[in-house]
TORVOGU-245112 format. One record per residue (C-alpha): residue number from 1; residue in one letter; x, y, z. Coordinates in Angstrom, 1 decimal. Layout:
// TORVOGU-245112
+-----+-----+--------+--------+--------+
!   n ! res !     c1 !     c2 !     c3 !
+-----+-----+--------+--------+--------+
! NUM !   A !      X !      Y !      Z !
...
+-----+-----+--------+--------+--------+
This chain:
// TORVOGU-245112
+-----+-----+--------+--------+--------+
!   n ! res !     c1 !     c2 !     c3 !
+-----+-----+--------+--------+--------+
!   1 !   M !  129.5 !  103.0 !  -84.7 !
!   2 !   P !  129.8 !   99.7 !  -83.8 !
!   3 !   D !  130.3 !  100.7 !  -79.9 !
!   4 !   A !  127.3 !  102.5 !  -79.3 !
!   5 !   P !  124.8 !  101.9 !  -77.1 !
!   6 !   H !  122.0 !  100.3 !  -78.6 !
!   7 !   G !  117.9 !  100.9 !  -79.6 !
!   8 !   I !  116.0 !   97.8 !  -78.7 !
!   9 !   Y !  112.8 !   97.8 !  -80.1 !
!  10 !   I !  110.0 !   95.0 !  -79.1 !
!  11 !   H !  106.8 !   94.5 !  -81.4 !
!  12 !   V !  103.7 !   93.3 !  -79.7 !
!  13 !   P !  101.4 !   91.8 !  -82.5 !
!  14 !   F !   98.1 !   91.8 !  -80.6 !
!  15 !   C !   95.2 !   94.1 !  -81.4 !
!  16 !   L !   91.7 !   93.6 !  -80.4 !
!  17 !   H !   90.8 !   94.0 !  -83.9 !
!  18 !   R !   92.8 !   95.1 !  -87.7 !
!  19 !   C !   92.1 !   98.9 !  -88.6 !
!  20 !   P !   91.5 !   99.1 !  -91.8 !
!  21 !   Y !   94.0 !  101.1 !  -93.1 !
!  22 !   C !   96.2 !   99.2 !  -91.1 !
!  23 !   A !   98.9 !   96.7 !  -92.2 !
!  24 !   F !  101.3 !   96.2 !  -89.6 !
!  25 !   V !  102.5 !   92.5 !  -88.5 !
!  26 !   L !   99.6 !   91.2 !  -86.2 !
!  27 !   I !   96.2 !   89.5 !  -84.7 !
!  28 !   E !   93.4 !   89.9 !  -82.8 !
!  29 !   S !   94.1 !   89.7 !  -79.7 !
!  30 !   D !   91.5 !   87.2 !  -77.4 !
!  31 !   G !   95.1 !   87.0 !  -75.2 !
!  32 !   S !   95.3 !   83.4 !  -75.1 !
!  33 !   L !   99.4 !   83.6 !  -76.9 !
!  34 !   H !  100.6 !   86.7 !  -74.5 !
!  35 !   A !  102.2 !   84.2 !  -72.2 !
!  36 !   R !  104.4 !   82.4 !  -74.4 !
!  37 !   F !  105.5 !   85.2 !  -76.2 !
!  38 !   V !  106.4 !   87.5 !  -73.4 !
!  39 !   D !  107.9 !   84.3 !  -71.8 !
!  40 !   V !  110.3 !   84.1 !  -75.7 !
!  41 !   I !  110.9 !   88.2 !  -75.9 !
!  42 !   E !  111.9 !   87.6 !  -72.2 !
!  43 !   R !  114.4 !   85.1 !  -72.9 !
!  44 !   Q !  115.7 !   86.8 !  -76.0 !
!  45 !   V !  116.5 !   90.1 !  -74.6 !
!  46 !   R !  118.5 !   88.5 !  -71.5 !
!  47 !   E !  120.3 !   87.1 !  -74.1 !
!  48 !   S !  121.0 !   89.9 !  -76.5 !
!  49 !   R !  123.6 !   91.6 !  -73.7 !
!  50 !   V !  123.9 !   94.4 !  -75.9 !
!  51 !   D !  124.2 !   97.8 !  -74.8 !
!  52 !   V !  120.7 !   99.2 !  -74.2 !
!  53 !   A !  119.5 !  103.3 !  -74.8 !
!  54 !   T !  116.5 !  103.1 !  -75.5 !
!  55 !   L !  113.3 !   99.8 !  -74.9 !
!  56 !   Y !  110.8 !  100.5 !  -77.7 !
!  57 !   F !  107.1 !   98.9 !  -77.1 !
!  58 !   G !  105.6 !   99.5 !  -80.2 !
!  59 !   G !  102.7 !   96.9 !  -82.8 !
!  60 !   G !  100.0 !   95.9 !  -82.2 !
!  61 !   T !   99.0 !   97.0 !  -78.7 !
!  62 !   P !  101.6 !   96.8 !  -76.7 !
!  63 !   S !   99.4 !   98.2 !  -73.9 !
!  64 !   M !   97.1 !   94.6 !  -73.6 !
!  65 !   L !   99.8 !   93.1 !  -71.9 !
!  66 !   D !   99.6 !   93.3 !  -68.2 !
!  67 !   P !  102.0 !   96.1 !  -66.1 !
!  68 !   E !  103.9 !   92.8 !  -65.0 !
!  69 !   Q !  104.5 !   91.3 !  -68.6 !
!  70 !   V !  105.8 !   94.6 !  -69.3 !
!  71 !   A !  107.9 !   94.6 !  -66.4 !
!  72 !   R !  109.7 !   91.5 !  -67.1 !
!  73 !   L !  110.7 !   92.4 !  -70.8 !
!  74 !   I !  112.0 !   95.7 !  -68.9 !
!  75 !   G !  113.7 !   94.1 !  -66.1 !
!  76 !   A !  115.5 !   91.7 !  -68.9 !
!  77 !   A !  117.2 !   94.6 !  -71.0 !
!  78 !   G !  118.6 !   95.4 !  -68.1 !
!  79 !   G !  115.5 !   98.1 !  -65.9 !
!  80 !   A !  114.7 !  101.4 !  -66.9 !
!  81 !   R !  117.5 !  103.2 !  -64.8 !
!  82 !   D !  118.0 !  106.5 !  -66.5 !
!  83 !   R !  117.3 !  105.2 !  -70.4 !
!  84 !   E !  114.1 !  105.8 !  -72.0 !
!  85 !   V !  111.3 !  103.9 !  -72.6 !
!  86 !   T !  108.5 !  104.2 !  -74.3 !
!  87 !   L !  105.0 !  102.1 !  -75.0 !
!  88 !   E !  102.7 !  102.6 !  -76.9 !
!  89 !   A !   98.4 !  102.7 !  -76.1 !
!  90 !   N !   95.6 !  103.2 !  -77.0 !
!  91 !   P !   92.7 !  105.4 !  -75.2 !
!  92 !   D !   90.4 !  102.6 !  -74.3 !
!  93 !   G !   91.2 !  100.6 !  -72.2 !
!  94 !   L !   93.2 !  102.7 !  -70.5 !
!  95 !   G !   92.5 !  102.7 !  -66.5 !
!  96 !   L !   94.0 !  105.0 !  -64.0 !
!  97 !   E !   95.2 !  102.0 !  -62.1 !
!  98 !   R !   96.3 !  100.3 !  -65.4 !
!  99 !   L !   98.6 !  103.3 !  -66.2 !
! 100 !   R !  100.2 !  103.5 !  -62.8 !
! 101 !   G !  100.9 !   99.6 !  -63.0 !
! 102 !   F !  103.0 !  100.5 !  -66.7 !
! 103 !   R !  104.4 !  103.5 !  -64.5 !
! 104 !   E !  105.6 !  101.3 !  -62.1 !
! 105 !   A !  107.3 !   99.0 !  -64.4 !
! 106 !   G !  109.4 !  101.2 !  -65.8 !
! 107 !   V !  107.8 !  102.9 !  -68.8 !
! 108 !   N !  108.3 !  106.4 !  -68.8 !
! 109 !   R !  107.5 !  107.6 !  -71.4 !
! 110 !   L !  104.0 !  107.5 !  -72.9 !
! 111 !   S !  102.9 !  107.8 !  -76.9 !
! 112 !   L !   99.0 !  107.6 !  -77.8 !
! 113 !   G !   97.3 !  106.4 !  -80.3 !
! 114 !   I !   94.1 !  108.8 !  -80.7 !
! 115 !   Q !   94.6 !  110.1 !  -84.0 !
! 116 !   S !   91.7 !  112.0 !  -84.7 !
! 117 !   S !   89.0 !  114.1 !  -82.6 !
! 118 !   R !   86.1 !  113.9 !  -84.9 !
! 119 !   P !   84.0 !  111.1 !  -84.3 !
! 120 !   G !   83.2 !  111.0 !  -87.9 !
! 121 !   A !   86.4 !  110.0 !  -88.9 !
! 122 !   L !   87.5 !  107.6 !  -85.8 !
! 123 !   A !   84.9 !  105.4 !  -87.2 !
! 124 !   F !   86.5 !  105.7 !  -90.6 !
! 125 !   L !   89.7 !  104.7 !  -89.4 !
! 126 !   G !   88.3 !  102.1 !  -87.3 !
! 127 !   R !   89.8 !  103.2 !  -84.2 !
! 128 !   T !   87.3 !  101.7 !  -80.7 !
! 129 !   H !   88.1 !  104.9 !  -78.5 !
! 130 !   D !   85.7 !  107.8 !  -78.9 !
! 131 !   P !   86.8 !  111.8 !  -78.2 !
! 132 !   R !   86.1 !  111.7 !  -74.6 !
! 133 !   Q !   87.7 !  108.4 !  -73.7 !
! 134 !   A !   91.1 !  110.0 !  -76.1 !
! 135 !   A !   91.1 !  113.0 !  -74.0 !
! 136 !   E !   90.5 !  110.9 !  -70.6 !
! 137 !   S !   93.2 !  108.3 !  -70.8 !
! 138 !   F !   95.5 !  112.1 !  -71.0 !
! 139 !   Q !   94.6 !  112.4 !  -68.1 !
! 140 !   A !   94.5 !  109.4 !  -66.7 !
! 141 !   A !   98.5 !  109.5 !  -68.1 !
! 142 !   R !   99.0 !  112.5 !  -65.9 !
! 143 !   S !   97.8 !  111.0 !  -62.6 !
! 144 !   A !  100.0 !  107.9 !  -63.4 !
! 145 !   G !  102.8 !  110.1 !  -63.2 !
! 146 !   F !  103.4 !  110.3 !  -66.5 !
! 147 !   R !  105.7 !  113.4 !  -67.3 !
! 148 !   N !  106.8 !  112.8 !  -71.1 !
! 149 !   V !  103.6 !  111.7 !  -73.3 !
! 150 !   S !  103.7 !  111.2 !  -76.8 !
! 151 !   I !  100.6 !  111.8 !  -79.5 !
! 152 !   D !   99.7 !  110.6 !  -82.8 !
! 153 !   L !   97.6 !  112.4 !  -85.5 !
! 154 !   I !   96.4 !  111.6 !  -89.1 !
! 155 !   F !   95.3 !  113.9 !  -91.8 !
! 156 !   G !   94.0 !  113.3 !  -95.2 !
! 157 !   M !   90.9 !  111.1 !  -94.0 !
! 158 !   P !   87.8 !  112.0 !  -96.1 !
! 159 !   G !   86.0 !  114.9 !  -95.8 !
! 160 !   Q !   89.0 !  116.9 !  -93.2 !
! 161 !   R !   89.0 !  120.5 !  -93.4 !
! 162 !   L !   92.0 !  122.0 !  -93.2 !
! 163 !   D !   89.6 !  124.4 !  -90.5 !
! 164 !   D !   88.8 !  121.1 !  -89.2 !
! 165 !   W !   92.5 !  120.3 !  -88.3 !
! 166 !   K !   93.6 !  124.1 !  -87.4 !
! 167 !   R !   91.6 !  123.6 !  -84.6 !
! 168 !   E !   92.4 !  119.8 !  -83.5 !
! 169 !   L !   96.5 !  120.8 !  -83.0 !
! 170 !   E !   95.5 !  123.0 !  -80.8 !
! 171 !   E !   93.3 !  121.4 !  -78.6 !
! 172 !   W !   95.6 !  119.4 !  -78.1 !
! 173 !   A !   99.1 !  121.1 !  -77.6 !
! 174 !   R !   96.5 !  122.8 !  -75.2 !
! 175 !   R !   95.9 !  119.8 !  -73.4 !
! 176 !   G !  100.1 !  119.1 !  -73.3 !
! 177 !   P !  101.0 !  116.9 !  -73.8 !
! 178 !   E !  105.3 !  116.8 !  -74.8 !
! 179 !   H !  105.4 !  115.1 !  -78.4 !
! 180 !   I !  103.4 !  114.8 !  -81.7 !
! 181 !   S !  103.9 !  113.1 !  -84.3 !
! 182 !   I !  101.5 !  113.5 !  -87.3 !
! 183 !   Y !  101.1 !  111.4 !  -90.7 !
! 184 !   G !   99.6 !  111.2 !  -93.5 !
! 185 !   L !   97.1 !  109.1 !  -94.5 !
! 186 !   T !   98.8 !  106.7 !  -96.3 !
! 187 !   V !   96.3 !  103.8 !  -98.2 !
! 188 !   E !   99.0 !  100.1 !  -97.9 !
! 189 !   P !   98.7 !   97.7 ! -100.2 !
! 190 !   G !   96.3 !   94.5 !  -99.2 !
! 191 !   T !   94.4 !   96.8 !  -96.5 !
! 192 !   A !   90.8 !   97.6 !  -96.6 !
! 193 !   L !   91.1 !  101.4 !  -96.5 !
! 194 !   E !   93.0 !  100.5 ! -100.2 !
! 195 !   R !   89.7 !   98.2 ! -101.2 !
! 196 !   D !   87.5 !  100.7 ! -100.4 !
! 197 !   V !   89.8 !  103.3 ! -102.3 !
! 198 !   R !   89.7 !  100.7 ! -104.9 !
! 199 !   A !   85.5 !  101.1 ! -104.5 !
! 200 !   G !   85.5 !  104.7 ! -104.9 !
! 201 !   T !   85.8 !  106.0 ! -101.4 !
! 202 !   A !   87.4 !  109.7 ! -102.0 !
! 203 !   L !   90.5 !  110.8 ! -100.0 !
! 204 !   P !   91.8 !  114.4 !  -99.8 !
! 205 !   G !   93.3 !  115.5 ! -102.7 !
! 206 !   D !   97.2 !  116.3 ! -103.4 !
! 207 !   E !   97.0 !  120.0 ! -102.9 !
! 208 !   L !   94.6 !  119.6 !  -99.5 !
! 209 !   Q !   96.6 !  117.1 !  -98.6 !
! 210 !   R !  100.5 !  119.4 !  -98.8 !
! 211 !   D !   98.2 !  122.1 !  -97.5 !
! 212 !   L !   96.9 !  120.4 !  -94.6 !
! 213 !   Y !  100.3 !  119.3 !  -93.6 !
! 214 !   V !  101.8 !  122.6 !  -94.2 !
! 215 !   A !   99.8 !  124.5 !  -91.2 !
! 216 !   A !  101.2 !  121.9 !  -89.4 !
! 217 !   M !  104.4 !  122.5 !  -89.5 !
! 218 !   E !  103.6 !  125.9 !  -89.5 !
! 219 !   L !  101.2 !  126.2 !  -86.6 !
! 220 !   L !  102.7 !  123.9 !  -84.1 !
! 221 !   P !  106.0 !  125.9 !  -83.0 !
! 222 !   A !  104.2 !  128.8 !  -82.6 !
! 223 !   L !  102.4 !  126.3 !  -79.8 !
! 224 !   G !  105.6 !  125.2 !  -78.5 !
! 225 !   Y !  106.3 !  122.4 !  -80.6 !
! 226 !   R !  109.2 !  122.6 !  -82.0 !
! 227 !   Q !  109.0 !  120.3 !  -85.8 !
! 228 !   Y !  113.1 !  118.0 !  -85.6 !
! 229 !   E !  111.4 !  115.4 !  -88.0 !
! 230 !   L !  109.5 !  115.4 !  -91.2 !
! 231 !   S !  106.4 !  114.2 !  -89.2 !
! 232 !   N !  107.6 !  114.4 !  -85.7 !
! 233 !   F !  107.4 !  117.7 !  -83.0 !
! 234 !   G !  108.8 !  117.6 !  -79.8 !
! 235 !   R !  108.6 !  120.7 !  -77.0 !
! 236 !   P !  112.6 !  121.4 !  -76.2 !
! 237 !   G !  114.4 !  117.9 !  -74.4 !
! 238 !   F !  111.9 !  115.8 !  -75.4 !
! 239 !   E !  112.3 !  114.7 !  -78.4 !
! 240 !   S !  112.3 !  110.5 !  -79.3 !
! 241 !   R !  115.4 !  109.4 !  -78.0 !
! 242 !   H !  115.1 !  106.5 !  -79.7 !
! 243 !   N !  113.7 !  107.6 !  -83.4 !
! 244 !   L !  116.5 !  109.6 !  -82.5 !
! 245 !   G !  118.9 !  106.4 !  -82.6 !
! 246 !   Y !  116.9 !  105.7 !  -86.7 !
! 247 !   W !  117.6 !  108.7 !  -88.1 !
! 248 !   E !  121.4 !  108.6 !  -87.1 !
! 249 !   G !  122.2 !  105.5 !  -88.0 !
! 250 !   R !  123.2 !  103.8 !  -84.8 !
! 251 !   P !  122.9 !  100.4 !  -83.9 !
! 252 !   Y !  119.2 !   98.7 !  -82.9 !
! 253 !   L !  117.8 !   95.4 !  -81.7 !
! 254 !   G !  114.5 !   93.9 !  -83.4 !
! 255 !   F !  112.3 !   91.9 !  -80.3 !
! 256 !   G !  109.0 !   89.8 !  -82.3 !
! 257 !   P !  107.3 !   88.7 !  -85.7 !
! 258 !   G !  108.3 !   90.7 !  -88.9 !
! 259 !   A !  111.1 !   93.1 !  -86.5 !
! 260 !   H !  114.0 !   94.4 !  -87.4 !
! 261 !   S !  117.4 !   95.0 !  -86.3 !
! 262 !   Y !  120.2 !   96.4 !  -88.1 !
! 263 !   V !  123.9 !   96.0 !  -86.4 !
! 264 !   A !  125.8 !   97.6 !  -89.6 !
! 265 !   P !  126.2 !   96.2 !  -92.5 !
! 266 !   R !  123.9 !   94.0 !  -91.3 !
! 267 !   R !  120.5 !   94.1 !  -91.7 !
! 268 !   W !  118.0 !   91.6 !  -90.3 !
! 269 !   A !  113.8 !   91.2 !  -89.9 !
! 270 !   N !  112.4 !   88.0 !  -88.2 !
! 271 !   I !  109.4 !   86.0 !  -89.8 !
! 272 !   A !  106.2 !   87.6 !  -89.6 !
! 273 !   N !  103.5 !   84.8 !  -89.2 !
! 274 !   V !  102.8 !   85.3 !  -85.0 !
! 275 !   A !  102.1 !   81.5 !  -84.3 !
! 276 !   Q !  104.8 !   80.7 !  -86.4 !
! 277 !   F !  107.3 !   83.2 !  -84.7 !
! 278 !   I !  106.8 !   82.0 !  -81.3 !
! 279 !   E !  106.4 !   78.4 !  -82.2 !
! 280 !   R !  109.6 !   78.4 !  -83.4 !
! 281 !   A !  111.1 !   80.5 !  -80.4 !
! 282 !   E !  110.3 !   78.1 !  -77.8 !
! 283 !   R !  112.5 !   75.8 !  -80.2 !
! 284 !   G !  114.4 !   77.9 !  -80.4 !
! 285 !   E !  115.3 !   77.6 !  -83.9 !
! 286 !   N !  116.2 !   80.7 !  -86.5 !
! 287 !   L !  113.9 !   83.5 !  -86.4 !
! 288 !   V !  115.5 !   85.8 !  -88.8 !
! 289 !   G !  113.0 !   85.9 !  -92.4 !
! 290 !   S !  115.3 !   88.2 !  -94.8 !
! 291 !   E !  118.7 !   89.8 !  -94.0 !
! 292 !   E !  121.0 !   91.8 !  -96.6 !
! 293 !   K !  124.1 !   92.6 !  -95.6 !
! 294 !   L !  124.8 !   96.9 !  -97.0 !
! 295 !   T !  126.8 !   97.8 !  -99.2 !
! 296 !   V !  129.2 !  101.5 !  -98.6 !
! 297 !   D !  127.1 !  102.8 ! -100.9 !
! 298 !   Q !  124.1 !  101.5 !  -99.5 !
! 299 !   Q !  125.3 !  102.7 !  -95.8 !
! 300 !   M !  125.5 !  106.3 !  -97.8 !
! 301 !   L !  122.8 !  106.4 !  -99.1 !
! 302 !   E !  120.9 !  105.2 !  -96.4 !
! 303 !   A !  123.1 !  108.1 !  -94.3 !
! 304 !   V !  121.2 !  110.8 !  -96.4 !
! 305 !   F !  117.5 !  109.5 !  -96.5 !
! 306 !   L !  118.0 !  109.3 !  -92.7 !
! 307 !   G !  119.2 !  112.5 !  -92.6 !
! 308 !   L !  117.4 !  115.0 !  -94.8 !
! 309 !   R !  114.7 !  113.8 !  -93.1 !
! 310 !   R !  115.9 !  115.6 !  -89.6 !
! 311 !   I !  114.6 !  119.3 !  -90.0 !
! 312 !   E !  119.2 !  119.9 !  -89.8 !
! 313 !   G !  119.9 !  118.1 !  -92.3 !
! 314 !   V !  122.6 !  115.8 !  -93.1 !
! 315 !   F !  125.9 !  117.0 !  -90.9 !
! 316 !   I !  128.5 !  117.3 !  -93.9 !
! 317 !   P !  131.6 !  116.8 !  -91.6 !
! 318 !   A !  129.9 !  113.5 !  -90.0 !
! 319 !   F !  129.1 !  112.2 !  -92.8 !
! 320 !   D !  133.2 !  112.6 !  -94.2 !
! 321 !   E !  133.8 !  111.6 !  -91.0 !
! 322 !   R !  131.9 !  108.1 !  -91.3 !
! 323 !   F !  132.9 !  107.0 !  -94.7 !
! 324 !   G !  136.0 !  108.2 !  -94.8 !
! 325 !   V !  135.0 !  110.6 !  -98.5 !
! 326 !   S !  134.3 !  113.8 !  -99.6 !
! 327 !   F !  130.4 !  114.4 !  -99.0 !
! 328 !   D !  130.9 !  117.3 ! -101.0 !
! 329 !   G !  132.6 !  115.5 ! -104.3 !
! 330 !   R !  130.1 !  113.2 ! -104.7 !
! 331 !   H !  127.2 !  115.6 ! -104.4 !
! 332 !   A !  128.2 !  118.7 ! -105.3 !
! 333 !   A !  126.1 !  118.8 ! -108.4 !
! 334 !   L !  123.1 !  117.3 ! -107.4 !
! 335 !   V !  123.3 !  119.2 ! -104.3 !
! 336 !   K !  123.5 !  123.0 ! -106.8 !
! 337 !   E !  120.6 !  121.5 ! -108.5 !
! 338 !   L !  118.2 !  120.8 ! -105.5 !
! 339 !   A !  118.7 !  124.5 ! -104.3 !
! 340 !   E !  118.6 !  126.3 ! -107.2 !
! 341 !   G !  115.2 !  124.5 ! -107.3 !
! 342 !   G !  114.8 !  125.6 ! -104.2 !
! 343 !   L !  114.3 !  122.3 ! -102.1 !
! 344 !   V !  118.1 !  122.0 ! -100.5 !
! 345 !   V !  119.1 !  125.0 !  -98.4 !
! 346 !   R !  122.9 !  124.1 !  -96.6 !
! 347 !   N !  123.0 !  125.9 !  -93.1 !
! 348 !   G !  127.0 !  126.0 !  -92.2 !
! 349 !   G !  128.3 !  121.8 !  -92.2 !
! 350 !   F !  124.3 !  121.0 !  -92.3 !
! 351 !   L !  122.3 !  120.4 !  -95.6 !
! 352 !   A !  118.6 !  120.3 !  -95.2 !
! 353 !   L !  115.0 !  120.3 !  -97.4 !
! 354 !   T !  113.8 !  123.5 !  -97.4 !
! 355 !   M !  109.7 !  124.0 !  -97.0 !
! 356 !   N !  108.6 !  123.3 ! -100.6 !
! 357 !   G !  111.4 !  120.1 !  -99.9 !
! 358 !   K !  109.9 !  119.1 !  -97.2 !
! 359 !   L !  105.9 !  118.3 !  -99.3 !
! 360 !   L !  108.1 !  116.9 ! -102.0 !
! 361 !   A !  111.1 !  114.9 !  -99.5 !
! 362 !   D !  110.6 !  111.7 ! -100.9 !
! 363 !   S !  111.6 !  112.4 ! -104.2 !
! 364 !   V !  114.3 !  115.0 ! -103.1 !
! 365 !   I !  115.8 !  112.6 ! -101.5 !
! 366 !   A !  115.2 !  109.4 ! -103.5 !
! 367 !   R !  117.5 !  111.6 ! -106.5 !
! 368 !   F !  120.7 !  110.9 ! -104.2 !
! 369 !   A !  120.5 !  107.2 ! -105.3 !
+-----+-----+--------+--------+--------+
């Protein structure tokens, strides 16, 4: 779909400190590089001249930028208009005045990194806010005029109990964010968490991890949140339009160190070193660190992978039209086997994961390779 509007992702690689589980491209920042970073990204976005559908500020901690700097970047993309403009933010450091500044800059969707309501869990995760600040940041967002607020929650931490997790979900659902994302704690290579686990830190076993995930899939819909992707739940009409673009295979451009871009059949990633990225960008040098041209088979596999992440599943007629081949002709035997195993189900023109399939999503999707 080469003529489809693009999603733009701006990776803001600054944090006050690196959390022990984090493997993202970032540096601990005192603010000294922010102005230079914004200057080069503003120029690059303006020069891209693409039709922008959505704009997403990820990180890092994008809320470390000043509202005026965020406004410049939104303006470079053509302004907010009727677009979804998302800013990720940490609960600490989000006063009402700052939030009003982001709202006036054009941000219309706020994504709060709550992660947990338990003080011990927040300490384990290395977060710099406490439960009180989390609740206050949400209320401040409402007071600042945000009517589309998403929160992130993490499950699978040491000592986490199923009942505590359910209460946490219920507590946040009562506050009424429009969107909730849940993520199982992942041990990424090279992180402090990986070193701690190797040294003996015990994480919940597979059975409890599964129970925590199932509890969210059962509880959140009962509280008014429709699951539309493996990790994402939204009130009707508040699904993340930007992330839906990824899962639908639409083109996107990534700006910032380590950011990825995709315009079929080409995919590329920027260099990941923050200082080098800024210096090379200021000199007008090439910023691509890696790239590949996807074969048709790779594009088809990616369409299945991304489609099965969505709760509706892969829309088979669209697959057939896009690639000029028959999905059923290629995968009939595998689909039959997976269906007999209770892992996938055919709903009209969609092929979707069952509840058991969601619990084994990675291994089910890998079977299509």
